[in-house]
C-alpha positions in Angstrom: 110.3 101.3 110.1 110.5 104.9 108.3 108.5 106.4 106.0 107.9 109.7 104.2 105.0 112.1 104.0 105.0 114.2 101.0 103.0 116.9 99.4 103.5 115.7 95.8 103.8 119.1 93.2 102.8 121.0 96.1 103.6 124.6 94.3 101.9 123.3 91.6 99.0 122.8 93.3 99.0 126.2 95.0 99.5 128.0 92.4 96.5 126.2 90.3 94.3 127.1 93.1 95.4 130.7 94.1 95.5 131.7 90.4 91.6 129.8 89.8 93.6 128.3 86.8 91.0 125.7 86.1 93.0 123.5 83.3 95.9 123.1 85.6 93.8 122.2 88.3 91.9 119.9 86.0 95.7 118.2 84.6 96.7 117.7 88.8 93.6 116.1 89.7 93.7 113.6 87.1 95.1 110.6 88.1 94.7 108.3 85.1 98.0 110.5 83.3 101.4 111.4 84.6 101.2 114.9 85.1 104.2 116.1 83.9 103.6 113.3 80.6 100.4 115.6 80.1 102.3 119.0 80.4 103.7 117.3 77.1 100.7 116.9 74.7 99.7 120.8 76.6 102.7 122.1 75.7 104.1 120.5 72.2 100.6 118.6 71.0 103.0 115.3 72.0 101.2 112.0 71.8 101.2 110.9 75.6 103.1 107.7 74.5 105.9 109.5 72.5 106.9 111.7 76.3 109.5 109.5 77.5 110.6 109.7 81.1 114.2 111.0 80.1 112.2 114.2 78.4 109.7 114.5 81.1 112.2 114.6 83.8 114.9 116.6 82.0 112.6 119.2 80.2 109.2 119.4 81.1 109.8 119.6 85.0 112.1 121.7 84.1 109.9 124.1 82.6 107.3 124.1 85.7 110.0 124.8 87.6 111.2 127.5 85.7 108.0 129.0 85.5 106.9 128.9 89.5 110.0 131.0 89.8 109.7 132.7 86.8 112.6 132.6 85.5 114.1 134.5 82.9 115.9 133.1 79.4 119.4 133.2 80.5 118.6 131.9 84.2 116.7 128.8 82.8 119.9 128.3 80.9 122.2 127.7 83.8 119.5 125.9 85.6 118.7 123.2 82.7 122.4 123.3 81.2 123.3 123.6 77.7 123.3 119.8 77.4 119.8 119.5 78.3 118.7 121.9 76.2 120.5 120.3 73.1 119.0 117.7 74.4 115.4 119.3 74.2 115.7 121.2 70.9 116.4 117.8 69.0 113.4 116.0 70.4 111.4 119.2 69.7 113.4 119.3 66.0 114.8 122.5 66.1 118.1 123.5 65.4 120.2 125.9 67.5 122.4 128.1 65.4 124.2 131.3 66.3 122.4 133.5 63.8 119.0 131.9 62.8 117.9 132.5 59.2 115.6 129.5 58.5 112.0 127.8 59.9 113.0 125.9 62.9 116.0 127.3 63.8 116.7 129.1 67.0 119.5 130.6 69.3 119.8 128.9 72.5 118.7 132.3 74.6 115.1 132.0 71.9 114.8 128.3 72.1 114.8 128.7 76.4 113.0 131.4 75.9 110.1 129.6 74.1 110.2 126.7 76.2 109.2 129.2 79.3 106.4 130.7 77.0 104.8 127.2 76.2 103.4 127.0 79.8 101.7 129.8 79.4 99.7 128.7 76.4 97.0 126.1 78.7 97.3 128.0 81.7 97.1 131.6 80.8 95.3 132.5 84.0 98.9 132.0 85.9 100.6 135.2 84.3 97.3 137.1 84.5 97.5 136.2 88.1 100.9 137.6 88.2 100.2 140.6 87.0 97.0 141.0 89.9 100.0 140.3 92.4 102.6 142.7 90.9 99.4 145.9 91.4 98.6 144.3 95.0 102.2 144.7 96.0 103.0 148.1 94.5 99.8 149.3 95.8 99.8 147.9 99.2 103.0 147.1 100.1 102.3 143.8 101.3 100.6 140.4 100.4 98.4 138.0 102.3 98.4 134.6 102.3 94.9 132.6 102.4 96.6 131.4 106.3 96.4 135.3 106.8 100.4 135.3 107.2 101.1 138.9 105.9 104.6 139.8 104.1 105.4 143.4 103.6 107.8 144.5 100.7 110.1 147.5 100.7 110.8 147.6 96.8 108.6 148.1 93.8 107.6 145.6 91.5 106.3 147.9 88.7 110.4 148.8 88.3 112.3 146.2 90.3 111.6 142.5 89.0 113.4 140.8 91.8 110.7 142.3 93.8 108.0 141.1 91.3 109.3 137.5 91.1 109.5 137.4 95.3 106.1 138.4 95.5 105.2 135.4 92.8 107.1 132.8 94.4 106.0 133.6 98.1 102.4 133.0 97.7 102.8 129.4 96.8 105.6 129.0 98.7 104.1 129.9 102.1 100.7 128.4 101.5 102.6 124.7 100.6 105.1 125.1 104.1 102.0 126.4 106.2 100.3 123.7 105.8 103.0 120.9 105.7 104.0 122.7 109.2 100.6 122.4 110.6 100.3 118.7 109.4 103.9 118.2 111.3 102.5 120.1 114.6 99.6 117.5 114.5 102.3 114.5 114.0 104.5 116.2 117.1 100.9 116.2 119.4 100.1 112.8 117.8 103.4 111.6 119.0 103.3 112.8 122.4 99.9 110.7 122.9 101.6 108.0 121.7 104.9 107.4 123.5 107.6 105.3 121.9 104.8 104.3 118.3 106.3 107.6 116.2 109.7 109.4 115.6 109.5 112.8 113.9 113.0 112.8 112.1 113.4 115.6 109.7 111.4 117.8 107.6 112.6 118.7 104.1 111.0 121.1 101.6 107.3 119.4 101.3 107.7 116.0 102.9 108.1 114.8 106.6 110.2 111.9 107.6 109.1 109.6 110.2 109.8 106.4 111.9 107.0 104.3 113.5 106.5 100.9 114.9 106.6 98.0 112.5 103.7 96.7 114.6 101.8 99.5 114.6 102.5 101.0 111.1 99.3 99.4 109.5 97.4 101.2 112.2 99.7 104.5 112.9 100.7 105.6 109.2 97.0 106.0 108.0 95.8 108.1 110.9 99.6 110.6 110.3 98.2 110.9 106.4 94.8 112.2 107.6 96.7 114.6 110.0 99.0 116.2 107.2 96.3 116.2 104.7 96.1 120.1 103.8 92.7 121.7 103.6 92.6 125.6 103.0 89.9 127.9 101.4 91.7 129.6 98.7 89.2 132.2 98.1 
């Protein structure tokens, strides 16, 4: 039987703890409400029941992704597509025009930027953490991850936004993938001890795909899950 062990919202979780953003930690930890639908409440003061699946998937997840990678408005437009932004504008009662003159009117670029900015209203610690990273790289030329991994930078994050963006993206990406690699190694060692019971198939971004003998699945899958669970002191 096939299975997949996935680090759900891995980079968001890493960002929350690396930045010490308690509101983001709380939003991720509360399983009573879907995290992305909760963002609709936090970003736009919507009622949770008014956050549709389409708005969740097409808009709120894109905002989360865009801020994780420090996208600018133009990149965000390309990433989202104009059709999605038109949908979002209609959903939020914003009129997109070439030259705004009235309240509730925005250009496409202004609206894209407003969506990205909405992330930082409930989670201001994240942008403060970004600036701390910028200063660290500017003064030391490197970042040291909680796992001890060292990345050196050869550009100036003060003058070069690309270097700054790479430094910010590196921290949660490096932490989540390092922990997944460690989990995959533990599963590999388990597989050697149980020949023919488990087969590792592949690792995709933040998940591990595997096969397990169907008659052993109820016993083995919980053991694999425990091996893969990530534990790391970040501060």
